[in-house]
Each structure stands twice: as C-alpha cells, then as structure tokens.
N, C-alpha and C positions, 0 to 999 in steps of 0.2 A: 335495524331499530335498536336504540340503546335501552338498557335495562338498569334499574336501580340495584346496585350490587351491595355496597357497604356505605351507609351514610356516616360520614365523618365530619360533616360541616356543622359548626356550632356558632351561633351568634355570640359576640363578645358581651359578657355581662359585668365584667370588672374593668376598671380603667387602668391599663398598663401602658403608660406613655412610652416606655422604652421599646416595647414591642411594635409600636406604630410610629417609630421614628420621631418621637417627641411631640406628636400632635394628638389631639383628642380623637379617639376612635369614632368612626361613623357607623350609622345604622347597618350599612351593607358590608362592614368589615367581617371577615371570616378568619378563623384560625386555620393554619396550614397543617395538612397531614400528607403522608406519602400515598395513602390509599385513595384510589379514584372513587368518587361518589357515583359516577355513572360510567359504564363501559359499553362500547359499541359491540353488538353481537356479530358473529360471523354470518354472512348472508349467503344462503344457498343459491339464490338467483341474482344475477347482476346484469346490467344493461351496458353494453359497450359504448353507448352514446353518452354515458354519465362518467363523471370522475369517479374512480374506484374508491371504496371505503374499506381499506385494508387494516387500518389501525384501530386500537381499542378506544382511543381518545377522539371524541367527536370533532374537536377543533380547538384552537387557541384563541381566546378573546383578549385583546390588548386595548385598553382605554386610556386616552390622554384627555383629561377634562380640565380645561383652563377656565377658572372662575374669576380669580382675582389677578390684577395686573398692576404694574408700576406705571401710572399715567393714563390708563384706560379705564372705562367704566366696568364695574363688576357685572359679570354675566349671570344675574339672578335667574333661577329657573333651570340652570344646567344641571343642578343636583337632581332635579326631577327626571331629566333625560337619562342620567347615569343609572338611577334606580330602575328605570323602565327597561333599559338595555339588559341589565343583570337579570331581571325577572323574566324577560322574554326569552333569552337564550338559555336560562336554567330550565325553562319549560320544554326546550328542545334537547335537554340532556347534555348541555355544554357544562363543563366544570369551570366555573369562574374563579380564578385565583386572585387573591388580594394583591399578590406581588406584581401582577401585571396591570393594576389599576393605578394611574398616576394623576396627581392634581397639581396645578399651578407651578409647572416646571419652568426654569429659564432655558435658554438655548443650549447651553453646555450640558445641563442636566438631562434634557430630552435626548440629545445625541448620545450621551453616555449610556442612558437607559436602553436605547435601541441597540447600541453596540453590545451591551451586556446581554440582552435577550438573544441577539443573533449569534453570540459566541456559544450558546448552549446547543444541546442536541435534543430534538423532540421527535416524537412519533405521533403525529396528528393528521387528521383527514383534511383540514383546511386551516387557514389563518384569517381572522377577522380583526381588523384594526380600526378603531373609532377615534377620530380627532374632533373635539368640540372646542371652539375658541372664536375670538374675533378674527376676521379676515379682511383682506384687501385685494387689490388687483393682482393679476399674474399669479394666482394661486398662493398668495402670501398668507401665512398663518401666524398670528401674533402670540407670543409667549410672555412670560412675566416681565422679562427685561429686554425683549427684542422681537425677532421674528425668525421663521423658518419657512422654506418653500415645500409644497406638497411632495415634490419629487425627491427631496432629501430624505423623506420618511419612507416612501414606498420602494425606492431603489435600494436602500439598506436592507429592508426586510426581504425583498425579492432575491437579493444576493446570498442570503443565508442558505446553506446547504439543506437544512431540515425543511425548508419551505419550497424547495424546487419541485416542480412537477405535481404540485397540489394547488387547488384553487385558492386565490388570495383576494379578499374583499377589503377595500379601504373606503371608509365612510368619512366624509368631511362635512361637518356641520359648522359652516362659517360663511359670513358675508363675502362677497367678491367685490366689494367697494366700501369706502368709508361712508357712513350715513350722512356726513356733511356734504359728500359729493353729489347726493341726490338732487340738490338744487341746480346742478349744472348739467344733469343728464337730459339729452334731447331725445324724447321718446318717439319722435317722428322718424328717427333713423332706425335701420334694421339692427336688431340685437345680435351681438357676437356671441354665439353659443358657447364656444370654448376659446380661451385666450391663446394667442399665437405662441406664447412661451411654452405651452403644453407640448407642442410638437418638437421642440428643441431637445426634449428628453424622451427617449423611446420608452413606451410603456412595456414593461417586461412581460414575458409569456405567462399565461394562466392567471392574469390579473384583471380585476374589475375595480374601477375608480368611480365612486358614486358621490357627486357633489350636490349640496343642498340647493344651489341656485346657479343661474347663468352668470357669465362674466359681466361685471358692471352692475350687478343687482344685489339686493340685500337678502338675508335669511331672517325670517321672523321667529321670535321667541317670546313666550308668555311666562311671566315670573312664576305664576302658580301652577302652570300646566306643562311647561317645557316648550321645546321648539316644534314647529309644524312638521318639519322633516323627520326628526327622530321619532316623534309620537306616531306619525302615520307609517313609518317604517316598521315600528313594533306592532302597530295594529294589524298590518297586513301579514307580518310573519306569524303573529298569534293565530290569525284566521286561516292562512293558506301555506304556512311555512313547511308543513308536513307533506304537502302534495305538489307544490310548484317549485320550479327551479328559480335561481336568483334573478335571471333576466326577466322572467315573468313577474316575479315579486316587485322588481324595480319599476316595471311598467305600471303596475298597480299603484305604487307609491307616487309616481309622477302624476298620474291621473288624479289621485285623491288630493294631493297638495295643490295642484293647479286648479282643480275644479271646485273644491270644497272650502277653500279659505280665501279671504280677502281682508285688506286693511284699508280703512277709509280715512283719508285726510280731508282738509277743507277743499282742496282743489282737485283731488283725483283719488281713484281707488287703485291700490297696489295689490299685485298678485305675486306669486312665487312659483318658479318652475325648476325643479331639480333636473339633473342630467347625469347620465353615466357613460363611461367609456370602457370598453372591454376587449381583452385579448384572450378570453376564455375560449377554448377549442371544443369543450364538451359541456353538457348540462351540469350545472353546479347546484346540487340539492343540499340543504342544510342538515337534513336527517333522512333516515329511511323509515317510512311509516309502514304499518302493517298493510294498509290499503295498497301502497305502491309495490310492496313485496308480493302480495297476492296477485297483482296485475302482472308482474314479471313472471310469476309462476304459471299463470294462464298462458301467457305468450310463449313460454318455453314448451308447454305441452302442445300448443298449436304447431309450433315448428317441428316437434318430434313426430306428430301425426302426419304432417305434410312431407 
C-alpha cells in the first residue's frame, strides 16, 4: 500500500505563461518537484499470481487529450474526463505529473513526445496511457492535423526498456467510425468485435488494450459530464480499484456501460459496448490495499501451518 510521505504538489495560483509553454494554466496543472508525493511501501507478503510491486512509484500515468482539431468538431466534455482520471488515480496514490499530460497535439508532436518519454529511465510498477480523441475505423485516432493508429502508440511504449516486464494498460476513448457513417450501418449484420487490422500488429507481452467501443460503433460523450466509458471506468476504480484486478474491473466497466446507458434517436436506441484485449500473464492490481495485504498474510500463515 502506498503512503503519503512528503506532499510537494501545489496548485498554480499565479499565471506564468512561460512555465506552461505559452498557454493559460489549467485547474489541474501542478508544479514539478523531485520529491515523490506518494511512495509504495515494501510489502511483507506477496502473491506469485500477481505482478510484483517492487518499485516505490505506483505507476506512470500518461494522458493524451485531444479536444480541438483542424477541421473536426471540438470534443467538449473531454476536460471533464481528464480531471476525473487525475482525481481517481490520485486517490490510489499515483503521482500525476503535469509533464506527462498533453493536449491537442499534431502527429509529429505526439510521436516526438512518446519518443521523449521512452528515452527516459523509470522505476515504476506499471504504465497507464490514456488517449481521448475522435476516432475512425481500423483503430484510427485523430490528432490536430491528421491521424495516428493505436498500434503506433502502444508499440513504442512497450519497446521502452523501463516498461518491459511490468503491466501496461492503454485506454482508448474514441469512436471506431465516423458519426456520418451511422446512416449506412446495417445493424442486421453481425458486429465485428475487433478490426482485422488489430491482428496485423502483435500485442506486446504484459499489455492490456481497453477500447471504449466495438469496431464500427461510436463512443458517446456528454459535454457537461464526460464520456460514458471514462466516467464508468473511474466509478469502478473508485469503488473496487483497491480490491480487484484490472481484468475484473474492465468486466465491471463493460457491464455498466452496456447496461446502464442508452441514446435515443427518432428511429432507434443506441448502446455502447467497450472491449478489451490482453496479454497480461498475471493479475494486475492498481494498488495494494490493507485488506488484500491482510488476506495474503492469512494465506501465508495457513501455508506455514500445513
């Protein structure tokens, strides 16, 4: 379990445009320090079925939030999702660093930022990368001036030496079709769960890809409340993230989005179904709670007795 060691995070109270790359600082901007706000404790009891938690840093959170585009509609409400992600993972003792939160990048900027991150050396227990943007078929993710494919993101991160042999979660909040294409969709046909292009690029080891919708379908977002997928993801992590592994949490998210939400049009009612793909070989927990540590302690005592 992580403990609060030395609080060094402060909200920005003065406008320093140079510090924030010439843009107006946002509510969630934080000043950088070298001292960790939270550190992972050494755990006396571990479970060989789980990914080990050897590092002091819970994990790295990287967020790519595309709100404004050249030629596409603004993704209003995505700011709500970004704030919710930060709040949810802070509650699990993740240190959210401003330098790993990016907005409205073009293709070259995104590739350069990923290369810059991957060139560094990190000691973390996991990597969580969130991409929120407009999307299209074949895992296309739109940027300010063009597009990128999902595999171009996760292949780069997974090739980084610091992220090998640790669990990596990639969250993609994006449509898998243009909204204009909905008029031509034949809903009498079977839905393709995953696009065939996915299998042309091997999913690296210890990796989980979590998409907000099925191939050929849209992802819904409310301007004042954020997207169905991100909000339910955070709801379930807030409620169960200390006790359940990521596969179990993903199953809860899928059920909540698929069963609790719908969008009515004149002619039909639309639903949304997230989907995940995984090459995780062990259970991936976001944190170590006291309850799970006590359970492992009891199991260890039982084994010693027997």
